[in-house]
C-alpha beads as a LAMMPS data file, in Angstrom:
LAMMPS data file: protein, C-alpha beads

91 atoms
90 bonds

1 atom types
1 bond types

-500.0 500.0 xlo xhi
-500.0 500.0 ylo yhi
-500.0 500.0 zlo zhi

Masses

1 110.0

Atoms # bond

1 1 1 2.133 4.939 14.013
2 1 1 -1.259 5.859 12.915
3 1 1 -2.313 5.066 9.242
4 1 1 -4.779 7.314 7.461
5 1 1 -7.011 5.502 4.868
6 1 1 -8.539 7.249 2.304
7 1 1 -10.147 5.278 -0.871
8 1 1 -7.321 4.722 -2.982
9 1 1 -4.815 5.872 -0.521
10 1 1 -2.642 5.284 2.833
11 1 1 -0.763 7.813 4.634
12 1 1 0.786 8.409 7.666
13 1 1 1.418 12.125 8.334
14 1 1 3.051 13.655 11.169
15 1 1 1.986 16.743 13.530
16 1 1 2.172 19.017 11.022
17 1 1 0.187 17.051 8.334
18 1 1 3.019 16.584 5.987
19 1 1 2.679 12.703 4.566
20 1 1 5.593 10.979 5.669
21 1 1 4.796 7.779 4.098
22 1 1 2.243 7.079 1.252
23 1 1 0.937 4.177 -0.799
24 1 1 -1.529 4.436 -3.202
25 1 1 -3.855 2.939 -5.187
26 1 1 -6.162 4.010 -7.655
27 1 1 -9.208 2.378 -9.441
28 1 1 -9.102 0.362 -12.340
29 1 1 -12.055 -1.367 -13.666
30 1 1 -14.486 -3.241 -11.921
31 1 1 -13.139 -4.519 -8.192
32 1 1 -9.517 -3.843 -9.460
33 1 1 -7.065 -1.469 -7.927
34 1 1 -3.450 -0.213 -9.041
35 1 1 -1.105 -0.396 -6.583
36 1 1 1.662 2.472 -8.421
37 1 1 3.849 3.915 -5.659
38 1 1 4.668 3.846 -2.210
39 1 1 6.730 6.540 -0.388
40 1 1 8.904 6.873 2.880
41 1 1 10.306 10.019 4.043
42 1 1 13.945 9.788 4.667
43 1 1 13.712 9.695 8.358
44 1 1 11.478 6.654 8.888
45 1 1 13.881 4.466 6.420
46 1 1 14.926 1.305 7.458
47 1 1 12.549 1.034 9.812
48 1 1 9.789 -1.589 7.803
49 1 1 7.327 1.176 7.608
50 1 1 6.995 0.399 3.454
51 1 1 5.832 -2.981 4.746
52 1 1 3.623 -1.977 7.160
53 1 1 1.992 -0.333 4.495
54 1 1 1.754 -2.556 2.030
55 1 1 0.316 -4.843 4.779
56 1 1 -2.523 -2.050 5.061
57 1 1 -3.244 -2.098 1.656
58 1 1 -3.184 -5.981 1.903
59 1 1 -5.992 -6.008 4.812
60 1 1 -7.898 -2.958 2.802
61 1 1 -7.960 -4.819 -0.162
62 1 1 -8.988 -8.330 1.749
63 1 1 -11.659 -5.960 3.794
64 1 1 -13.231 -4.282 0.082
65 1 1 -13.213 -7.106 -1.750
66 1 1 -10.342 -6.057 -4.638
67 1 1 -7.694 -7.463 -6.244
68 1 1 -4.331 -5.084 -6.960
69 1 1 -2.050 -5.434 -9.722
70 1 1 1.389 -3.767 -9.258
71 1 1 3.305 -1.005 -11.056
72 1 1 5.192 0.101 -8.009
73 1 1 8.531 -1.681 -7.619
74 1 1 8.736 -2.182 -3.993
75 1 1 4.765 -3.608 -4.044
76 1 1 6.241 -5.560 -6.995
77 1 1 9.061 -6.829 -4.652
78 1 1 7.157 -7.209 -1.202
79 1 1 4.519 -9.392 -2.675
80 1 1 7.296 -11.675 -4.565
81 1 1 8.515 -12.026 -0.566
82 1 1 5.222 -12.560 1.113
83 1 1 2.931 -14.973 -0.957
84 1 1 0.842 -15.813 1.768
85 1 1 -1.222 -12.394 0.668
86 1 1 -1.090 -13.440 -3.264
87 1 1 -4.899 -13.731 -2.971
88 1 1 -5.489 -10.695 -3.303
89 1 1 -3.133 -9.952 -6.859
90 1 1 -5.508 -9.336 -9.799
91 1 1 -5.026 -12.823 -12.175

Bonds

1 1 1 2
2 1 2 3
3 1 3 4
4 1 4 5
5 1 5 6
6 1 6 7
7 1 7 8
8 1 8 9
9 1 9 10
10 1 10 11
11 1 11 12
12 1 12 13
13 1 13 14
14 1 14 15
15 1 15 16
16 1 16 17
17 1 17 18
18 1 18 19
19 1 19 20
20 1 20 21
21 1 21 22
22 1 22 23
23 1 23 24
24 1 24 25
25 1 25 26
26 1 26 27
27 1 27 28
28 1 28 29
29 1 29 30
30 1 30 31
31 1 31 32
32 1 32 33
33 1 33 34
34 1 34 35
35 1 35 36
36 1 36 37
37 1 37 38
38 1 38 39
39 1 39 40
40 1 40 41
41 1 41 42
42 1 42 43
43 1 43 44
44 1 44 45
45 1 45 46
46 1 46 47
47 1 47 48
48 1 48 49
49 1 49 50
50 1 50 51
51 1 51 52
52 1 52 53
53 1 53 54
54 1 54 55
55 1 55 56
56 1 56 57
57 1 57 58
58 1 58 59
59 1 59 60
60 1 60 61
61 1 61 62
62 1 62 63
63 1 63 64
64 1 64 65
65 1 65 66
66 1 66 67
67 1 67 68
68 1 68 69
69 1 69 70
70 1 70 71
71 1 71 72
72 1 72 73
73 1 73 74
74 1 74 75
75 1 75 76
76 1 76 77
77 1 77 78
78 1 78 79
79 1 79 80
80 1 80 81
81 1 81 82
82 1 82 83
83 1 83 84
84 1 84 85
85 1 85 86
86 1 86 87
87 1 87 88
88 1 88 89
89 1 89 90
90 1 90 91
């Protein structure tokens, strides 16, 4: 599974360039982004792909020294279950 990283989006495409999974986190002010959308195609549901997207976001935010505000309901729930990743959340 190869995720493609863009400035404010992480995507998984199939061989026909169709988006199978994505998370978007547009820039807000300063070094803060908003995790506002997570999508996983029905063909991949139940395989932990959304969680892998969140892990990719955490790694990206740590690498780029940014913080996140969460408006995506999946992201809110995921971060509640992974307090070890709270260092990337905006105060």
